[in-house]
BAMI-163178 format. One record per residue: x, y, z of N, C-alpha, C in turn; chain; residue in three letters. Coordinates in Angstrom, 2 decimals, decimal comma. Each point is the difference from the previous one (the first is absolute). Example, Ala and Ser with C-alpha at 12.3 -4.5 7.8 and 13.67 -1.06 7.14 Angstrom:
(r (13,19; -5,69; 7,80); (-0,89; 1,19; 0,00); (0,90; 1,20; 0,00); "A"; "ala")
(r (-0,35; 1,05; -0,72); (0,82; 1,19; 0,06); (-0,77; 1,09; 0,73); "A"; "ser")
! end
This chain:
(r (9,16; 6,01; 20,95); (-1,30; -0,44; -0,90); (-0,99; 0,26; 1,02); "A"; "unk")
(r (-1,03; 0,13; -0,24); (-1,23; -0,01; 0,75); (-1,28; -0,35; -0,47); "A"; "unk")
(r (-0,38; -1,20; -0,26); (-0,96; -1,07; -0,66); (-1,27; 0,46; 0,55); "A"; "unk")
(r (-1,06; -0,09; -0,65); (-1,44; 0,32; 0,61); (-0,21; 1,49; 0,90); "A"; "unk")
(r (0,66; 0,87; 0,02); (-0,54; 0,91; 0,67); (-1,00; 1,03; -0,53); "A"; "unk")
(r (-0,25; -0,35; -1,20); (-0,76; 1,13; -0,72); (-1,58; -0,26; 0,41); "A"; "unk")
(r (-0,25; -1,26; 0,88); (-1,31; -0,03; 0,41); (-0,26; 0,48; 0,99); "A"; "unk")
(r (1,04; 0,51; 0,60); (-0,35; 0,94; 1,23); (-0,35; 1,44; -0,48); "A"; "unk")
(r (0,01; 0,64; -0,96); (0,05; 1,38; -0,72); (-1,44; -0,47; -0,78); "A"; "unk")
(r (-0,45; -1,36; -0,23); (-1,21; -0,10; -0,83); (-1,18; 1,27; 0,19); "A"; "unk")
(r (-0,49; 0,33; 1,24); (-0,94; 0,88; 0,24); (0,57; 1,15; -0,40); "A"; "unk")
(r (0,98; 0,23; 0,27); (0,45; 1,40; 0,30); (-0,20; 0,37; -1,87); "A"; "unk")
(r (0,15; -0,95; -0,91); (0,28; 0,21; -1,58); (-1,43; 0,18; -0,25); "A"; "unk")
(r (-0,77; -1,02; 0,42); (-1,64; 0,45; -0,10); (-0,29; 1,27; -0,28); "A"; "unk")
(r (0,20; 0,83; 1,56); (-0,15; 1,15; 0,15); (0,33; 1,12; -1,10); "A"; "unk")
(r (0,91; -0,56; -0,82); (0,30; 1,02; -1,25); (-0,62; -0,09; -0,61); "A"; "unk")
(r (-0,98; -0,88; -0,34); (-0,96; -0,25; -1,14); (-1,20; 0,27; 0,35); "A"; "unk")
(r (-0,64; 0,94; -0,50); (-1,03; 0,53; -0,01); (-1,34; -1,46; -0,22); "A"; "unk")
(r (0,50; -0,70; -1,05); (-1,05; -0,94; -0,48); (-0,36; -0,85; 1,15); "A"; "unk")
(r (0,79; -0,07; 0,88); (0,01; -1,02; 0,83); (-0,37; 0,11; 1,31); "A"; "unk")
(r (-0,78; 1,42; -0,11); (-0,47; 0,59; 1,31); (-1,03; -0,90; 0,90); "A"; "unk")
(r (-0,61; -0,95; -0,97); (-1,06; -0,55; 0,65); (0,19; -1,31; 0,18); "A"; "unk")
(r (1,43; -0,39; 0,14); (0,51; -1,45; -0,12); (0,23; -0,30; 1,52); "A"; "unk")
(r (-1,02; -1,33; 0,70); (0,16; 0,37; 1,81); (1,12; -1,29; -0,11); "A"; "unk")
(r (-0,32; -1,35; -0,85); (0,94; -0,74; 0,63); (1,08; -0,29; -1,20); "A"; "unk")
(r (1,43; -0,36; 0,45); (1,01; -0,34; -0,84); (0,45; -1,53; -0,12); "A"; "unk")
(r (0,08; -0,50; -0,79); (0,61; -1,30; 0,15); (1,24; -0,11; -0,72); "A"; "unk")
(r (1,23; -0,48; 0,78); (1,29; -0,16; -0,37); (0,13; -1,61; -0,28); "A"; "unk")
(r (0,90; 0,08; -1,19); (0,11; -1,42; -0,81); (1,67; 0,08; -0,45); "A"; "unk")
(r (0,81; -0,95; 0,29); (0,90; -0,33; -0,52); (0,36; -0,26; -1,47); "A"; "unk")
(r (0,68; 0,69; -0,84); (0,13; -0,41; -1,24); (-0,47; -1,25; -0,55); "A"; "unk")
(r (1,08; -1,24; 0,95); (-0,48; -1,44; -0,75); (-0,96; -0,91; 0,51); "A"; "unk")
(r (-0,93; 0,99; 0,66); (-1,07; -0,47; 0,39); (-1,27; -0,09; -1,30); "A"; "unk")
(r (-0,18; -1,43; -0,30); (-1,08; -0,17; -1,14); (-1,27; 0,66; 0,56); "A"; "unk")
(r (-1,09; 0,55; -0,99); (-1,46; -0,14; 0,30); (-0,95; -1,21; -0,87); "A"; "unk")
(r (-0,26; -0,90; 0,70); (-0,61; -1,22; -0,87); (-1,42; 0,32; 0,18); "A"; "unk")
(r (-0,60; 0,96; 0,29); (-1,48; 0,37; 0,25); (-0,24; 1,48; -0,31); "A"; "unk")
(r (-1,34; 0,38; -0,27); (-0,02; 1,16; 0,39); (0,03; 0,66; 1,27); "A"; "unk")
(r (0,76; 1,19; -0,13); (0,31; 0,69; 1,10); (-1,00; 0,48; 0,71); "A"; "unk")
(r (-1,48; 0,36; -0,30); (-0,98; 0,30; 0,68); (-0,55; -1,27; 0,82); "A"; "unk")
(r (0,22; -1,22; -0,56); (-0,66; -0,93; 0,79); (1,07; -0,36; 1,01); "A"; "unk")
(r (1,23; 0,26; -0,23); (0,93; 0,07; 1,57); (-0,34; 0,97; 1,02); "A"; "unk")
(r (-0,03; 1,19; -0,38); (-0,89; 1,42; 0,87); (-0,93; -0,84; 0,53); "A"; "unk")
(r (-1,22; -0,30; -0,37); (-1,36; 0,14; 0,04); (0,15; -1,78; 0,97); "A"; "unk")
(r (0,73; -0,77; 0,05); (0,65; -1,51; 0,48); (0,67; 0,38; 1,31); "A"; "unk")
(r (0,89; 0,91; 0,16); (0,57; 0,32; 1,14); (-0,98; 0,77; 1,15); "A"; "unk")
(r (-0,55; 1,13; -0,82); (-0,73; 0,77; 1,07); (-1,10; -0,91; 0,45); "A"; "unk")
(r (-0,54; -0,68; -0,96); (-1,00; -0,94; 1,04); (0,30; -1,08; 0,78); "A"; "unk")
(r (1,52; 0,01; 0,16); (0,56; -0,98; 0,75); (0,51; 0,84; 1,45); "A"; "unk")
(r (0,64; 0,76; -0,36); (0,62; 1,18; 0,96); (-0,40; 1,20; 0,33); "A"; "unk")
(r (-1,14; 0,46; -1,02); (-0,54; 1,46; 0,60); (0,74; 1,20; 0,16); "A"; "unk")
(r (1,11; -0,30; -0,59); (1,14; 1,28; -0,34); (-0,66; 1,12; -0,04); "A"; "unk")
(r (-0,79; 0,19; -1,10); (-0,49; 0,90; -0,27); (-0,91; 1,18; 1,30); "A"; "unk")
(r (-0,54; -1,07; 0,56); (-0,65; 0,76; 1,53); (1,18; 0,58; 0,92); "A"; "unk")
(r (0,92; -0,51; -0,12); (1,41; 0,35; 1,24); (0,79; 1,63; -0,43); "A"; "unk")
(r (-0,96; 1,01; 0,25); (0,29; 1,22; -0,42); (0,50; 0,66; 1,45); "A"; "unk")
(r (-0,04; -0,11; 1,25); (0,13; 0,53; 1,39); (1,47; 0,49; -0,01); "A"; "unk")
(r (0,71; -1,27; -0,21); (1,40; 0,16; 0,50); (0,87; -0,25; -0,98); "A"; "unk")
(r (1,50; -0,22; -0,03); (0,88; -0,15; -1,33); (0,03; -1,72; 0,13); "A"; "unk")
(r (-0,31; -0,53; -1,06); (0,02; -1,41; -0,49); (1,18; -0,16; -1,29); "A"; "unk")
(r (0,09; -1,23; 0,04); (0,52; -0,91; -1,14); (-0,26; -1,20; -0,12); "A"; "unk")
(r (-0,13; -0,38; -1,18); (-0,65; -1,48; -0,07); (1,04; -0,67; -1,06); "A"; "unk")
(r (0,46; -1,13; 0,55); (0,96; -0,62; -0,48); (-0,20; -2,05; -0,11); "A"; "unk")
(r (0,49; -0,42; -1,02); (-0,40; -1,48; 0,04); (1,32; -0,61; 1,03); "A"; "unk")
(r (-0,73; -1,10; 0,53); (1,22; -0,74; 0,74); (0,91; -0,29; -0,64); "A"; "unk")
(r (1,11; -0,16; 0,12); (1,17; -0,41; -0,54); (0,06; -1,53; -0,01); "A"; "unk")
(r (0,66; -0,52; -1,03); (0,27; -1,60; -0,27); (1,11; -0,16; 0,51); "A"; "unk")
(r (0,76; 0,84; 0,71); (1,13; -0,28; 0,96); (-0,37; -0,24; 1,40); "A"; "unk")
(r (0,54; -0,94; 0,44); (-0,07; 0,25; 1,69); (0,69; 0,87; 0,72); "A"; "unk")
(r (0,93; 1,01; -0,40); (0,75; 1,02; 0,23); (-0,67; 1,40; 0,14); "A"; "unk")
(r (-1,03; -0,44; -0,89); (-0,68; 1,59; 0,16); (-1,51; -0,01; 0,06); "A"; "unk")
(r (-0,60; 1,09; 0,78); (-1,35; -0,28; 0,34); (-0,82; 0,23; -1,18); "A"; "unk")
(r (0,51; 0,96; -1,19); (-0,94; 0,30; -0,98); (1,12; 0,29; -1,23); "A"; "unk")
(r (-0,76; -0,04; -1,33); (0,72; 0,20; -0,94); (0,00; 1,71; -0,56); "A"; "unk")
(r (0,98; 0,45; -0,51); (-0,26; 1,52; -0,05); (-0,05; 0,26; -1,54); "A"; "unk")
(r (-0,07; -0,97; -1,08); (-0,37; -0,15; -1,47); (-1,09; 0,61; -0,30); "A"; "unk")
(r (-1,18; -0,33; 1,06); (-1,39; 0,76; -0,38); (-0,45; 0,64; 1,03); "A"; "unk")
(r (-0,46; 0,94; 0,28); (-0,56; 0,68; 1,11); (-1,25; 1,05; -0,71); "A"; "unk")
(r (-0,86; 0,33; 1,33); (-1,30; 1,01; -0,53); (0,57; 1,15; 1,30); "A"; "unk")
(r (-0,39; 1,20; -0,81); (0,34; 1,29; 1,40); (-1,41; 0,79; -0,51); "A"; "unk")
(r (-0,49; 0,88; 0,90); (-0,81; 0,66; 0,02); (0,98; 1,28; -0,04); "A"; "unk")
(r (-0,73; 0,69; -1,01); (0,69; 1,29; -0,27); (0,27; 1,15; 0,86); "A"; "unk")
(r (-1,04; -0,18; 0,72); (-0,19; 1,19; 1,32); (0,23; -0,31; 1,10); "A"; "unk")
(r (0,15; -1,46; 0,66); (0,56; -0,17; 1,29); (1,18; -0,89; -0,07); "A"; "unk")
(r (0,38; -0,55; -1,13); (1,24; -1,18; -0,04); (1,57; 0,61; 0,11); "A"; "unk")
(r (-0,06; 1,49; 0,13); (1,46; 0,61; 0,25); (0,88; -0,54; 1,00); "A"; "unk")
(r (-0,59; 0,14; 1,39); (0,77; -0,40; 1,20); (0,40; -1,62; -0,40); "A"; "unk")
(r (-0,83; -0,66; -0,28); (0,77; -1,72; -0,18); (1,02; 0,24; -1,11); "A"; "unk")
(r (-0,45; 0,65; -1,11); (1,10; -0,10; -1,01); (1,54; 0,86; 0,74); "A"; "unk")
(r (-0,29; 1,35; 1,18); (0,98; 0,52; 0,27); (0,57; -1,23; 1,18); "A"; "unk")
(r (-0,26; -0,71; 0,92); (0,67; -0,69; 0,57); (0,82; -0,86; -0,79); "A"; "unk")
(r (-0,59; -0,86; -1,20); (0,86; -0,77; -0,51); (1,06; 0,77; -1,03); "A"; "unk")
(r (-0,40; 1,14; -0,22); (1,35; 0,86; -0,65); (1,29; -0,02; 0,92); "A"; "unk")
(r (-0,81; 0,53; 1,04); (1,44; -0,20; 1,52); (0,58; -0,79; 0,01); "A"; "unk")
(r (-0,49; -0,80; -0,13); (0,13; -1,44; 0,76); (1,28; -0,52; -1,34); "A"; "unk")
(r (-0,52; 0,07; -1,23); (0,91; -0,19; -1,13); (1,30; 0,64; 0,01); "A"; "unk")
(r (-0,28; 1,30; 0,22); (1,15; 1,02; 0,03); (1,05; -0,35; 1,39); "A"; "unk")
(r (-0,48; -0,07; 0,98); (0,70; -0,40; 1,26); (0,87; -1,01; 0,12); "A"; "unk")
(r (-0,46; -1,22; -1,10); (0,84; -1,28; 0,03); (0,85; -0,17; -1,35); "A"; "unk")
(r (0,73; 0,89; -0,56); (0,98; 0,40; -1,08); (0,48; -1,16; -0,32); "A"; "unk")
(r (0,46; -1,16; 0,78); (0,90; -0,62; 0,26); (-1,34; -1,48; -0,94); "A"; "unk")
(r (-1,35; 0,06; 0,41); (-0,58; -1,00; -0,79); (-1,00; 1,15; -0,49); "A"; "unk")
(r (0,66; 0,23; -1,18); (-1,43; 0,85; -0,71); (-0,83; -0,62; -0,82); "A"; "unk")
(r (-1,17; -0,66; 0,71); (-0,61; -1,21; -0,75); (-1,40; 0,81; 0,86); "A"; "unk")
(r (-0,97; -0,03; -0,71); (-1,52; 0,13; -0,12); (-0,27; -0,61; 0,74); "A"; "unk")
(r (-0,20; -1,31; -0,34); (-0,36; -1,29; 0,86); (0,43; 0,19; 1,42); "A"; "unk")
(r (1,38; 0,02; 0,28); (0,63; -0,03; 1,07); (-0,86; 0,81; 0,87); "A"; "unk")
(r (-0,23; 1,41; -0,57); (-0,12; 0,97; 1,15); (-1,49; 0,03; 0,04); "A"; "unk")
(r (-1,02; -0,47; -0,86); (-0,98; -0,12; 0,26); (-0,22; -1,10; 1,16); "A"; "unk")
(r (0,42; -1,13; 0,05); (-0,07; -0,74; 1,06); (0,62; 0,34; 1,42); "A"; "unk")
(r (0,99; 1,21; 0,00); (0,12; 0,78; 1,22); (-1,02; 0,63; 0,37); "A"; "unk")
(r (-0,54; 0,98; -1,19); (-1,48; 0,55; 1,04); (-0,91; -0,58; 0,30); "A"; "unk")
(r (-0,25; -1,33; -0,94); (-0,72; -0,62; 0,81); (0,08; -0,70; 1,33); "A"; "unk")
(r (1,21; -0,34; 0,51); (0,72; -0,27; 1,63); (-0,35; 0,76; 0,24); "A"; "unk")
(r (0,19; 1,39; -0,19); (0,28; 1,43; 1,07); (-1,41; 0,53; 0,04); "A"; "unk")
(r (-0,93; -0,13; -0,49); (-1,36; 0,41; 0,30); (-0,49; -1,44; 0,71); "A"; "unk")
(r (0,12; -1,38; -0,35); (-0,43; -1,06; 0,71); (0,65; 0,28; 1,95); "A"; "unk")
(r (1,16; 0,24; -0,03); (0,47; 0,42; 0,96); (-0,55; 1,48; 0,88); "A"; "unk")
(r (-0,23; 0,97; -0,88); (-0,70; 1,32; 0,70); (-0,98; -0,47; 0,52); "A"; "unk")
(r (-1,05; -0,99; -0,91); (-1,29; -0,17; 0,94); (-0,01; -1,20; 0,90); "A"; "unk")
(r (1,01; -1,12; -0,14); (0,11; -0,93; 1,14); (0,25; 0,39; 1,02); "A"; "unk")
(r (1,41; 0,41; 0,20); (0,96; 0,41; 1,34); (-0,17; 1,13; 0,31); "A"; "unk")
(r (-0,49; 1,12; -0,82); (-0,06; 1,57; 0,32); (-1,74; -0,07; 0,48); "A"; "unk")
(r (-0,61; -0,55; -0,81); (-1,16; 0,04; 0,42); (-0,75; 1,37; -0,67); "A"; "unk")
(r (0,63; 0,42; -0,92); (-0,72; 1,16; -0,83); (-0,30; -0,62; -1,36); "A"; "unk")
(r (-0,82; 0,44; -0,51); (-0,92; -0,10; -1,33); (0,90; 0,92; -1,29); "A"; "unk")
(r (0,66; -0,46; -0,59); (0,86; 0,42; -1,27); (-0,97; 0,95; -0,88); "A"; "unk")
(r (0,76; 1,10; -0,28); (-0,90; 0,98; -0,93); (-0,01; -1,15; -1,65); "A"; "unk")
(r (0,58; -0,78; 0,00); (0,43; -0,43; -1,42); (-0,70; -1,60; 0,37); "A"; "unk")
(r (-0,47; -0,28; -0,93); (-0,96; -1,42; 0,25); (0,66; -0,63; -1,82); "A"; "unk")
(r (0,68; -1,17; 0,52); (0,49; -0,66; -1,51); (-0,89; -1,58; 0,20); "A"; "unk")
(r (-0,73; -0,14; -0,97); (-0,94; -1,14; -0,39); (0,87; -0,93; -0,80); "A"; "unk")
(r (-0,16; -1,18; 0,19); (0,43; -1,27; -0,88); (-1,27; -0,71; -0,39); "A"; "unk")
(r (-0,01; -0,17; -1,53); (-0,98; -0,61; -0,66); (0,35; -1,12; -0,32); "A"; "unk")
(r (-0,73; -0,96; -0,24); (0,19; -1,42; 0,17); (0,26; -0,13; -1,80); "A"; "unk")
(r (0,69; -1,10; -0,73); (0,27; 0,02; -1,61); (-1,45; -0,42; -0,21); "A"; "unk")
(r (-0,78; -0,83; 0,22); (-1,38; -0,71; -0,05); (0,16; 0,14; -1,69); "A"; "unk")
(r (-0,99; 0,30; -0,68); (-0,20; -0,02; -1,40); (0,53; 1,35; -0,68); "A"; "unk")
(r (0,92; 0,67; 0,67); (0,74; 1,27; -0,24); (1,26; -0,15; -0,93); "A"; "unk")
(r (0,88; -0,83; 0,98); (1,05; -0,04; -0,43); (0,94; -1,14; 0,44); "A"; "unk")
(r (0,70; -0,07; -1,34); (0,96; -1,39; 0,01); (1,28; 0,25; -0,10); "A"; "unk")
(r (1,09; -0,57; 0,75); (1,19; 0,14; -0,65); (0,51; -1,19; -0,59); "A"; "unk")
(r (1,02; 0,31; -1,11); (0,73; -0,89; -0,93); (1,03; -0,23; 0,65); "A"; "unk")
(r (0,57; -1,07; 0,43); (1,14; -0,40; 0,65); (0,99; -0,77; -1,02); "A"; "unk")
(r (-0,86; -0,75; -0,79); (0,78; -1,11; -0,98); (-0,56; -0,20; -1,42); "A"; "unk")
(r (0,58; -0,52; -0,60); (-0,42; -0,21; -1,58); (-1,34; -0,69; 0,19); "A"; "unk")
(r (0,07; -0,95; 1,07); (-1,00; -0,98; 0,32); (-1,04; 0,58; 0,14); "A"; "unk")
(r (-0,09; 1,26; 0,88); (-1,08; 0,79; 0,49); (-0,81; 0,43; -1,59); "A"; "unk")
(r (0,82; 0,88; -0,43); (-0,37; 0,54; -1,75); (-0,44; -1,53; -0,69); "A"; "unk")
(r (0,14; -1,11; -0,17); (-0,19; -1,01; -0,35); (-1,20; -0,20; 0,21); "A"; "unk")
(r (-0,18; 0,03; 1,42); (-1,54; -1,01; 0,64); (-0,81; 1,30; -0,22); "A"; "unk")
(r (0,17; 1,24; 0,05); (-0,89; 1,32; 0,09); (-0,57; -0,04; -1,58); "A"; "unk")
(r (0,76; -0,47; -1,18); (-0,12; 0,06; -1,22); (-1,11; -0,79; -0,40); "A"; "unk")
(r (0,10; -1,40; 0,91); (-1,21; -0,91; -0,49); (-1,39; 0,32; 0,27); "A"; "unk")
(r (-0,17; 1,36; 0,91); (-1,11; 0,40; 0,52); (-0,12; 1,32; 0,00); "A"; "unk")
(r (0,03; 0,53; -1,14); (-0,09; 1,90; 0,06); (-1,24; 0,43; 0,51); "A"; "unk")
(r (-0,75; -1,09; 0,03); (-1,65; 0,58; 0,34); (-0,01; 0,37; 1,63); "A"; "unk")
(r (1,39; -0,83; 0,54); (-0,11; 0,08; 1,22); (0,92; 1,21; 0,91); "A"; "unk")
(r (0,45; 0,89; -1,12); (1,16; 0,55; 0,69); (-0,48; 1,02; 0,74); "A"; "unk")
(r (0,68; 0,52; 0,93); (-0,29; 1,26; 0,95); (-0,10; 0,86; -0,73); "A"; "unk")
(r (-0,14; 1,47; 0,69); (-0,02; 1,45; -0,72); (1,50; 0,19; -0,06); "A"; "unk")
(r (0,85; -0,52; 0,85); (1,18; 0,69; -0,31); (1,14; -1,47; 0,08); "A"; "unk")
(r (1,07; 0,29; -0,72); (0,85; -1,08; 0,18); (1,36; 0,88; -0,22); "A"; "unk")
(r (0,96; -0,47; 1,33); (1,06; 0,78; 0,63); (0,94; -1,12; -0,47); "A"; "unk")
(r (1,08; 0,35; -0,83); (0,97; -1,23; -0,06); (1,08; 0,36; 1,47); "A"; "unk")
(r (0,15; -1,09; 0,75); (1,05; -0,22; 1,32); (1,13; 0,79; -0,23); "A"; "unk")
(r (0,54; 1,02; 0,46); (1,48; 0,56; -0,03); (0,70; -0,91; -0,20); "A"; "unk")
(r (0,45; -0,75; 0,89); (0,98; -0,75; -0,02); (0,03; -1,04; -1,11); "A"; "unk")
(r (-1,16; -0,31; -0,53); (0,01; -0,91; -1,27); (0,20; 0,36; -1,31); "A"; "unk")
(r (0,14; 1,56; -0,25); (-0,62; 0,49; -1,13); (1,32; -0,45; -0,74); "A"; "unk")
(r (1,20; -0,19; 0,39); (1,28; -0,18; -0,55); (0,12; -1,43; -0,93); "A"; "unk")
(r (-1,28; -0,81; 0,86); (-0,03; -1,48; -0,49); (-1,01; -0,56; -0,58); "A"; "unk")
(r (-0,94; 1,41; -0,26); (-1,08; -0,61; -1,02); (0,32; 0,01; -1,31); "A"; "unk")
(r (-0,52; -0,54; -0,95); (0,31; -0,55; -1,24); (-0,66; 1,16; -1,09); "A"; "unk")
(r (0,90; 1,06; -0,12); (-0,71; 1,02; -1,21); (-0,90; -0,28; -0,83); "A"; "unk")
(r (0,38; -1,24; -0,86); (-0,88; 0,02; -0,69); (-1,43; -0,84; 0,52); "A"; "unk")
(r (0,03; -0,27; 0,85); (-1,19; -0,69; 0,45); (-0,61; 1,21; 0,76); "A"; "unk")
(r (0,56; 1,03; 0,69); (-0,52; 1,00; 0,51); (-0,60; 0,84; -0,89); "A"; "unk")
(r (0,49; 0,27; -1,35); (-0,40; 0,64; -0,89); (-1,76; -0,62; -0,36); "A"; "unk")
(r (0,22; -1,61; -0,38); (-1,18; -0,67; -0,48); (-0,87; 0,26; 1,19); "A"; "unk")
(r (0,28; -0,08; 0,88); (-0,83; 0,26; 1,68); (-0,62; 1,13; -0,58); "A"; "unk")
(r (0,51; 1,11; 0,20); (-0,74; 1,46; -0,29); (-0,62; 0,08; -1,25); "A"; "unk")
(r (0,02; -0,81; -0,99); (-0,50; 0,13; -1,66); (-1,01; -0,51; 0,26); "A"; "unk")
(r (0,03; -1,26; 1,14); (-1,30; -0,75; 0,07); (-1,36; 0,47; 0,87); "A"; "unk")
(r (0,39; 1,02; 0,59); (-0,83; 0,27; 1,11); (0,17; 0,37; 1,15); "A"; "unk")
(r (1,61; -0,17; 0,15); (0,30; 0,24; 1,43); (0,38; 1,60; 0,45); "A"; "unk")
(r (-0,43; 0,68; -1,25); (-0,47; 1,52; 0,36); (-0,72; 0,56; -0,79); "A"; "unk")
(r (-0,78; 0,85; 0,62); (-1,51; 0,09; -0,79); (0,68; 1,30; -1,21); "A"; "unk")
! end
């Protein structure tokens, strides 16, 4: 079983559909992430903060910081440039496929971050791939507990753009409460 390998082919799929010829930026988002605000607000806010639409000369991927201390970034949402991000995706894919014992996108992404860091710090070479970490700020919240959902439901006007159930908590979240959360505005 090889979960999440399809995002490595996303840019290739876009090339097959002429209607997507003018698409420059691709936003990947896991299916369990809820949109709580209009997507256009998220895109413009992230670009104002991180200026990712101006970084076109080298291979870049943009991720949110992980809520786990064990990882640099969360692979559930990322931004890639259709024309330049392929080398970074290839590094990540190669790392994922070379670690068949730990075939996890999050683990492999963390290893790519460390490899690039070592290449630049130890070998004093600039990597051809640049992985950027974006802060959650008003853009992303991780729902870890039923209490998190209850607190957020009290002030839906303060929801961030994206709401992501924390993977290890999914089995512990109350299904009825989660459905009420989504119906009440937790998902746009």
